[in-house]
C-alpha positions in Angstrom: 98.1 135.1 -8.3 95.9 133.7 -11.2 97.3 134.1 -14.6 95.2 135.1 -17.6 94.7 131.5 -18.6 93.1 130.6 -15.4 90.7 133.4 -15.5 89.8 132.6 -18.8 89.0 129.2 -17.8 86.9 130.2 -15.0 85.0 132.7 -17.0 84.1 129.7 -19.4 83.0 127.8 -16.6 80.8 130.2 -15.1 79.3 131.3 -18.2 78.2 127.6 -19.2 76.8 127.0 -15.4 74.8 130.1 -16.1 73.4 129.0 -19.6 72.7 125.6 -18.4 70.6 126.8 -15.3 68.7 129.2 -17.6 67.7 126.3 -19.8 66.8 124.3 -16.6 64.5 127.0 -15.1 62.9 127.6 -18.6 62.0 124.0 -19.3 58.6 123.2 -17.4 58.4 120.8 -14.9 56.6 117.7 -15.4 53.9 116.6 -12.8 55.2 113.5 -11.0 52.9 110.5 -12.0 50.0 110.0 -9.6 51.0 107.6 -6.7 49.1 104.2 -7.0 45.9 104.1 -4.9 47.2 102.7 -1.3 44.1 100.0 -1.4 41.6 98.3 -3.4 37.8 98.4 -2.4 36.4 94.8 -1.9 33.5 94.0 -4.0 30.0 94.6 -2.6 28.8 92.1 -0.4 25.4 90.7 -1.1 22.8 90.7 1.6 22.1 87.6 2.7 18.4 86.3 2.4 17.2 82.7 3.7 15.4 80.9 1.3 12.1 81.1 1.0 9.8 78.5 2.5 6.8 77.0 2.1 4.6 77.2 5.3 4.0 73.8 6.8 0.4 72.6 7.2 -0.1 70.7 10.0 -3.0 68.2 10.2 -4.5 67.9 13.6 -4.4 64.5 15.1 -7.7 62.7 15.8 -6.8 62.1 19.3 -5.2 65.7 19.8 -6.8 67.4 23.0 -8.5 70.6 22.3 -7.3 73.9 23.6 -10.7 74.7 25.0 -11.3 73.4 28.5 -14.7 71.5 28.9 -16.7 71.9 31.9 -16.5 68.9 34.4 -19.9 67.8 34.1 -19.6 67.6 30.3 -16.6 65.4 30.0 -16.9 61.9 29.0 -17.2 59.8 32.1 -18.7 56.7 33.4 -21.6 56.9 35.5 -24.3 54.9 37.0 -27.2 54.9 35.0 -30.5 52.6 35.5 -32.1 51.4 32.2 -33.9 48.5 30.7 -32.3 49.2 27.2 -29.5 46.5 26.4 -26.1 47.5 26.0 -24.8 49.2 22.9 -28.0 51.7 22.9 -27.8 55.4 22.8 -29.8 57.9 24.8 -30.0 61.2 24.0 -30.8 63.2 27.1 -31.9 66.4 25.2 -32.7 68.9 28.3 -29.8 68.1 29.9 -27.4 67.8 26.9 -26.0 64.5 27.6 -25.6 61.3 25.5 -25.6 58.3 27.1 -24.3 55.0 25.6 -25.5 52.0 27.6 -22.5 49.6 28.9 -25.0 47.3 31.1 -24.8 46.3 34.5 -25.9 49.6 35.6 -23.6 51.9 34.1 -23.1 54.0 30.9 -20.5 56.4 29.1 -21.9 59.7 29.2 -21.0 62.6 27.0 -21.6 66.0 27.0 -23.4 67.2 23.5 -25.0 69.8 21.8 -28.4 69.9 20.7 -31.1 71.4 18.4 -31.8 75.3 19.1 -34.9 76.5 20.0 -37.8 75.2 17.3 -35.2 72.5 16.2 -35.5 69.9 18.8 -36.8 66.6 18.2 -37.8 63.2 19.6 -38.2 59.5 18.7 -36.6 56.2 18.5 -34.1 55.7 15.4 -31.2 53.4 14.7 -27.7 54.3 13.2 -27.8 53.3 9.6 -24.7 54.3 8.4 -21.2 55.7 9.9 -18.6 57.9 8.4 -15.0 59.1 9.0 -14.1 62.5 8.2 -17.5 63.1 6.3 -18.6 65.2 3.5 -21.3 67.7 4.3 -24.1 68.5 2.1 -26.6 70.6 3.8 -30.5 69.5 3.2 -32.6 71.6 1.2 -34.6 72.5 4.2 -31.4 74.1 5.6 -30.1 76.0 2.6 -33.7 77.3 2.4 -33.1 79.1 5.8 -29.5 79.6 5.1 -29.0 80.3 1.7 -25.5 81.6 2.3 -24.3 78.1 3.3 -21.9 75.7 0.8 -23.9 73.0 -1.4 -21.0 70.9 -0.3 -18.2 71.0 1.8 -15.5 68.1 1.8 -14.8 66.5 4.9 -11.6 67.6 7.1 -10.8 69.3 10.3 -12.8 72.4 9.0 -16.1 70.7 8.4 -18.5 71.2 10.6 -19.6 67.6 11.0 -16.2 66.9 12.4 -14.1 63.6 12.8 -16.9 61.2 12.6 -20.5 61.0 11.7 -23.4 58.2 12.8 -26.7 58.7 10.4 -30.1 58.3 12.0 -32.4 56.2 9.9 -33.7 58.1 7.0 -34.0 61.5 8.4 -31.3 64.5 7.9 -30.1 64.3 11.7 -26.9 62.9 12.5 -24.5 62.5 15.7 -21.3 63.7 14.4 -18.3 65.8 15.7 -17.7 69.4 15.7 -14.5 71.9 15.1 -16.6 74.4 18.0 -16.0 72.3 21.0 -17.4 75.4 23.0 -20.7 74.7 21.5 -21.2 71.5 23.7 -23.7 72.0 26.3 -25.9 74.5 24.3 -28.8 74.5 22.0 -27.0 75.4 18.6 -27.6 72.9 15.9 -30.8 72.1 13.0 -31.5 69.0 15.0 -28.1 67.3 15.0 -26.8 65.8 17.9 -22.9 67.1 18.2 -19.9 65.7 20.4 -16.3 67.1 20.5 -14.0 65.4 18.1 -12.3 63.4 20.7 -15.8 62.1 22.1 -17.4 61.4 18.8 -14.1 59.4 17.9 -14.5 57.5 21.1 -18.6 56.8 20.5 -17.9 55.7 16.9 -15.6 52.9 17.9 -18.1 51.8 20.7 -21.4 51.9 18.3 -22.4 49.4 15.6 -24.7 50.1 12.4 -28.1 49.1 13.7 -27.9 50.6 16.8 -30.9 51.9 18.7 -31.0 55.5 19.5 -33.5 56.9 21.6 -34.0 60.7 21.6 -35.8 62.1 24.7 -38.0 65.2 24.6 -37.4 68.6 25.9 -40.2 67.9 28.6 -38.8 64.8 29.8 -35.6 64.6 32.0 -33.5 61.4 32.2 -31.8 60.2 35.2 -28.6 62.0 35.4 -26.8 59.2 37.0 -24.0 59.1 39.5 -20.2 59.4 38.3 -18.6 55.9 39.2 -15.5 56.4 40.9 
C-alpha cells in the first residue's frame, strides 16, 4: 500500500523523465562524421616509353657479297685464254661483255662487265694512268650536256655510281670502275665506261698496276671466249 509520500516521489520522478525526454526529442541530432575513405588511390603510373635511339647506319663491307645473284657465265672465274699479250694486260671483249686479265700460261681471269649502250661503245688501246679507291664522281661536260639533271660532283662512297674502285684510262673520260647496280652487268648500260660489280672491281684493282695495257675490242670483233679451267 503506497503512502502519500511514496506517491509524491514517484510522480516527481516521472515528471522529470518526461521533461528530459521532451528536451532530448527537441534537440537536433548531429550527423555522424563521415567515415574515413577506406583506401587511398595510388598515384597515376607513367606509361613507359623506350628511350629514343639514333638508327645505326652500317657501311657495307668491301668484300660483302651482293644480294643479286649473278648469272654463272658472268661470275669471276679463271678460264683458258690464248693470247700473245703479256701477263697483266687487260682485254675488254665488248660484244660478249667480258673483261680478261691475262695471267699467262694460256690462262686469264674473266669478269662479267657492263659496257657502253648503243652509240657509246668505243675501241682502242689505252693504259691505266691512275687508280682510286671509293672515287669521287665528277660527270664530264659531255655527259652533263646529255643529262643535265646529273649532279656536278658526288663524293665517293657506297652510293656513288663509280662504286668501290676506279682505274682511269689514258687521257680519256673512260674508266674501269665498280657499280652499286650489279644487275646491270652483262648489259649495254654506260656512256662508254666499263663497269664490274664492286666485289670484282676490288679483285681486279688489286691485280692491276698503273701503266697496265688495256685493249678494248670493237663490237664487230669477238674475242675467244675461252674455256673455264677445272
